[in-house]
C-alpha positions in Angstrom: 0.0 0.0 0.0 1.3 3.6 -0.8 2.1 6.1 1.6 -0.8 8.1 0.3 -3.3 5.2 0.7 -2.3 4.4 4.1 -2.5 8.1 5.3 -6.1 8.2 3.6 -7.2 5.5 5.7 -5.8 7.3 9.1 -8.1 10.2 8.5 -11.1 9.1 11.0 -8.6 8.6 13.9 -6.8 11.7 13.2 -10.1 13.8 13.0 -11.3 12.2 16.4 -7.8 12.8 17.8 -7.9 16.6 16.9 -11.3 17.1 18.3 -10.1 15.5 21.8 -6.8 17.5 21.8 -8.0 20.8 20.6 -11.7 21.7 21.2 -10.8 23.2 24.4 -8.5 25.5 23.0 -10.4 26.4 19.9 -13.3 27.2 22.2 -11.0 29.6 24.4 -10.0 31.1 21.3 -13.4 31.7 19.8 -14.3 33.3 23.2 -11.6 35.7 23.0 -12.4 36.5 19.3 -16.0 37.2 20.3 -14.9 39.8 22.6 -12.9 41.7 20.1 -14.8 44.0 17.5 -13.6 42.0 14.5 -14.9 42.9 11.1 -12.6 40.9 8.8 -11.0 37.6 8.8 -8.0 37.0 6.3 -6.7 33.4 5.5 -3.2 32.8 4.0 -2.2 29.5 2.7 -0.6 27.9 -0.6 -1.3 24.5 -2.2 -3.6 22.0 -0.4 -3.9 24.5 2.4 -5.1 27.2 0.2 -7.9 24.9 -0.9 -8.8 24.0 2.6 -8.9 27.8 3.3 -11.3 28.2 0.3 -13.4 26.0 2.3 -13.0 27.9 5.4 -14.0 31.1 3.6 -17.5 29.9 2.7 -18.0 28.3 6.1 -17.0 31.3 8.1 -19.0 33.7 6.0 -22.0 31.5 6.0 -22.0 31.0 9.8 -20.5 34.3 11.3 -21.6 36.7 8.8 -17.9 38.2 8.9 -16.3 38.9 5.3 -13.4 36.6 4.7 -10.5 37.3 2.4 -8.1 34.9 0.8 -4.8 36.5 1.4 -2.4 37.5 -1.6 0.9 36.9 -0.1 2.8 38.8 -2.6 1.1 42.0 -1.4 3.6 41.7 1.5 6.5 39.6 0.4 7.0 41.4 -3.2 5.2 44.6 -3.0 5.9 45.5 0.6 2.5 47.0 1.1 0.9 48.0 4.7 -2.6 47.0 5.2 -5.1 48.1 7.9 -5.7 45.3 9.8 -6.2 46.4 13.4 -9.7 45.1 13.2 -8.8 41.7 11.6 -7.9 38.2 12.4 -5.4 36.8 9.9 -5.3 32.8 10.0 -2.1 31.2 8.5 -2.8 27.7 7.4 0.4 25.4 6.6 0.8 21.8 6.8 4.6 22.3 7.7 4.3 25.7 9.5 7.3 26.5 7.2 6.0 28.2 4.4 8.0 31.6 4.0 5.2 33.5 2.5 2.5 32.4 4.9 4.7 33.1 7.8 5.4 36.7 6.5 1.6 37.4 6.0 1.3 36.4 9.7 4.2 38.5 10.8 3.4 41.7 9.0 -0.3 41.4 9.9 0.7 41.3 13.5 2.5 44.6 12.7 -0.3 45.9 11.2 -2.6 45.4 14.4 -4.2 42.0 13.5 -4.7 39.1 15.9 -3.0 36.0 14.4 -3.8 32.2 14.4 -1.5 29.7 12.9 -3.1 26.1 11.9 -0.4 23.7 11.5 0.6 20.1 11.9 3.9 20.8 13.3 4.2 22.0 16.9 7.8 23.1 16.7 7.3 25.0 13.3 8.2 28.6 12.7 4.5 29.4 12.5 3.9 28.6 16.0 6.6 31.1 17.2 4.8 33.9 15.1 1.2 33.4 15.6 -0.7 34.6 18.7 -2.5 31.3 19.0 -1.6 28.0 17.2 -4.3 25.4 16.2 -2.6 21.9 15.8 -3.5 19.1 13.6 -2.7 16.0 15.3 -2.1 13.8 12.3 1.3 12.6 13.1 4.0 12.6 10.6 2.6 13.0 6.8 5.3 11.6 4.6 3.3 11.3 1.4 3.9 14.4 -0.8 0.2 14.8 -1.7 -1.4 16.0 1.6 -4.6 14.2 2.5 -5.0 13.7 6.3 -3.6 17.5 6.9 -6.2 18.9 4.3 -9.0 17.4 6.2 -7.5 18.4 9.7 -7.4 21.8 8.4 -11.0 21.8 7.5 -11.9 20.5 10.8 -10.2 23.2 12.5 -12.6 25.5 10.5 -15.5 23.9 11.8 -14.5 24.0 15.1 -13.8 27.6 15.1 -16.8 28.7 13.2 -18.7 26.7 15.8 -16.9 28.7 18.7 -17.6 32.0 17.1 -21.6 31.6 16.6 -24.3 30.5 19.1 -25.4 27.6 17.1 -23.6 24.5 17.7 -22.0 22.8 14.5 -22.2 18.8 14.9 -18.7 18.3 13.5 -18.3 15.3 15.9 -20.1 13.1 13.4 -17.6 13.8 10.6 -15.0 11.3 11.7 -17.7 8.5 11.5 -18.7 9.8 8.1 -15.2 9.4 7.0 -15.0 5.9 8.4 -18.1 5.0 6.4 -16.6 6.7 3.2 -13.4 4.5 3.4 -15.7 1.6 2.9 -16.1 2.7 -0.7 -12.5 1.7 -1.6 -13.5 -1.4 -3.8 -16.1 0.7 -5.6 -13.7 3.3 -6.5 -11.1 0.8 -7.6 -13.7 -0.5 -10.1 -14.6 3.0 -11.2 -10.9 4.1 -11.7 -10.5 1.3 -14.4 -12.6 3.5 -16.8 -10.3 6.6 -16.5 -6.7 4.8 -16.8 -6.1 6.6 -19.9 -7.5 10.1 -18.9 -5.3 12.9 -19.8 -7.4 15.9 -19.1 -10.9 16.6 -17.1 -12.8 19.3 -15.4 -13.8 19.0 -11.4 -16.8 20.7 -10.5 -18.0 21.7 -6.9 -20.1 24.6 -5.5 -20.3 26.5 -2.4 -18.8 24.5 0.6 -17.3 21.8 -2.0 -15.8 24.3 -4.4 -12.5 24.1 -2.2 -12.7 20.2 -2.8 -12.9 20.9 -6.5 -9.8 22.5 -6.3 -8.2 19.8 -4.1 -9.2 16.8 -6.2 -7.8 18.6 -9.3 -4.5 19.3 -7.4 -4.3 15.6 -6.4 -5.1 14.5 -10.1 -2.0 16.9 -11.4 0.4 16.1 -8.8 -0.2 12.1 -8.6 -1.6 11.0 -11.8 -0.4 13.9 -14.2 -3.8 14.6 -15.7 -4.6 18.1 -16.5 -7.4 19.1 -14.3 -9.4 22.2 -14.5 -11.7 23.1 -11.6 -14.8 25.2 -11.6 -17.9 25.9 -9.7 -20.9 24.5 -11.3 -22.2 28.2 -12.1 -18.9 29.5 -13.5 -18.6 26.3 -15.7 -21.6 27.9 -17.8 -19.6 31.0 -18.4 -17.2 30.0 -21.1 -15.4 26.7 -20.0 -18.6 24.5 -21.0 -17.2 25.1 -24.7 -14.2 22.7 -24.1 -16.7 19.7 -23.3 -17.1 17.2 -26.0 -18.4 13.6 -26.3 -17.1 11.5 -23.5 -15.0 14.4 -21.9 -14.6 13.6 -18.3 -16.5 15.8 -15.9 -16.1 14.8 -12.0 -18.6 16.5 -9.8 -19.2 17.0 -5.9 -22.9 16.9 -5.7 -24.4 16.5 -2.3 -28.0 16.7 -1.7 -28.7 20.1 -0.4 -28.8 23.7 -1.5 -26.6 23.3 -4.4 -28.4 20.6 -5.7 -30.4 22.7 -8.2 -27.2 24.1 -9.9 -25.7 20.9 -10.2 -28.6 19.1 -12.0 -28.9 22.0 -14.4 -25.1 21.3 -15.2 -25.6 17.7 -15.3 -28.4 17.9 -18.0 -26.5 20.2 -20.2 -23.4 17.9 -20.0 -25.8 14.9 -20.8 -26.9 16.5 -23.8 -23.4 17.0 -24.8 -22.6 13.4 -24.2 -19.8 14.0 -21.5 -18.4 11.6 -19.1 -19.9 12.7 -15.9 -18.6 11.2 -12.3 -20.3 12.2 -9.4 -19.7 11.9 -5.8 -23.3 12.3 -4.3 -25.7 11.1 -2.0 -28.6 12.2 -4.1 -30.6 9.8 -6.2 -31.5 12.3 -9.0 -28.0 13.4 -9.2 -26.9 9.9 -9.5 -29.4 8.9 -12.1 -28.2 11.9 -14.5 -24.4 10.9 -14.1 -22.5 8.5 -16.3 -21.5 6.9 -13.1 -21.3 8.0 -9.5 -19.8 7.3 -6.0 -22.7 6.8 -3.6 -22.2 8.6 -0.2 -24.5 8.2 3.0 -27.8 9.7 2.8 -27.3 10.9 6.4 -24.6 13.2 5.5 -26.1 16.8 5.3 -24.8 19.2 2.8 -23.1 21.4 5.4 -21.1 18.4 6.7 -20.3 17.2 3.4 -17.0 18.4 2.7 -14.7 16.4 4.5 -16.3 12.8 4.1 -16.8 13.7 0.3 -13.1 14.3 -0.1 -12.3 10.8 1.0 -13.6 9.0 -2.2 -12.0 11.8 -4.1 -8.4 11.2 -2.3 -9.0 7.4 -3.0 -9.8 8.0 -6.7 -6.7 10.0 -7.4 -4.3 7.4 -5.5 -5.9 4.5 -7.2 -5.5 6.0 -10.5 -2.1 6.8 -10.1 -1.6 3.1 -9.0 -3.6 2.2 -12.2 -1.5 4.4 -14.6 1.8 3.0 -13.0 2.8 5.9 -11.3 4.2 6.2 -7.8 1.9 8.7 -6.0 4.3 8.9 -3.1 7.1 10.5 -5.4 5.7 12.9 -7.8 8.1 14.4 -10.2 9.5 17.7 -9.6 7.8 17.9 -6.2 8.9 17.7 -2.4 6.9 17.6 0.7 7.7 21.1 2.1 7.6 24.1 -0.6 8.9 27.3 0.5 7.9 30.3 -1.7 7.9 34.0 -1.3 
């Protein structure tokens, strides 16, 4: 078994451990932030952490009503600008805690008056020495180049933080069990993968809370399978990109039952007319019926809690597709585990 596949299977335990070890700290930080006059949240990240942050942006805006911005690190690192952040919370998200650009954003944000939080898997990293508060992912060592368990751990922290910032409790404790159930789909995913062994290009679609997952699966397909994967929301896909679709063109969709269903169905019907090859990760019967093939998730998963369990079969798909293509998912060409950019 590859390291990537092994680490995918570890996620339910990692998520449970992170809740157990970090929940009280997150609640304390949330209580502190609620006393502050915060009118902006800024998220700074790269790679998979940036995709987790894209999810965090949707979640925090939906739950707290506070505007959330994804940081452009080059504003600080290249253009050396100063921002007014005295009423902002700036959250740096990094698996290693050593991203130079992300840590620079945190340091400069503190100088600009922001309260800073770091989300990382490494308790002794540079990030922990910069941020005012650190939220740890208790994932153990992540050895595969492609992030899996740290990605979902970062997403979990956004759930816990959102819950700590609002009066309504978010039932994120259910997520580890949903993930354990999703891991049971491996044999089904393995059969589906056979259909895509020769895939060289595809589009990944997700909307709302699953938009970040579209970016994440596309990244996994690019780095482990060398598939050129574009990513869009189901709404944006109608604005030009639809023109690339032709007969049997692969489109992979995150399509939970919920408020995004209508737009997903609209796109699926159009793709069906174009005779595209549509693979849906879904727990909705109507979506499944319109898809060329589908991965069936539990109907107990509410859309609001779907992003973490829904990424599990997507991670399995990428890891198993790499194996089917004869590629080593643990050693993608030209890549290393820790990437330091400015």
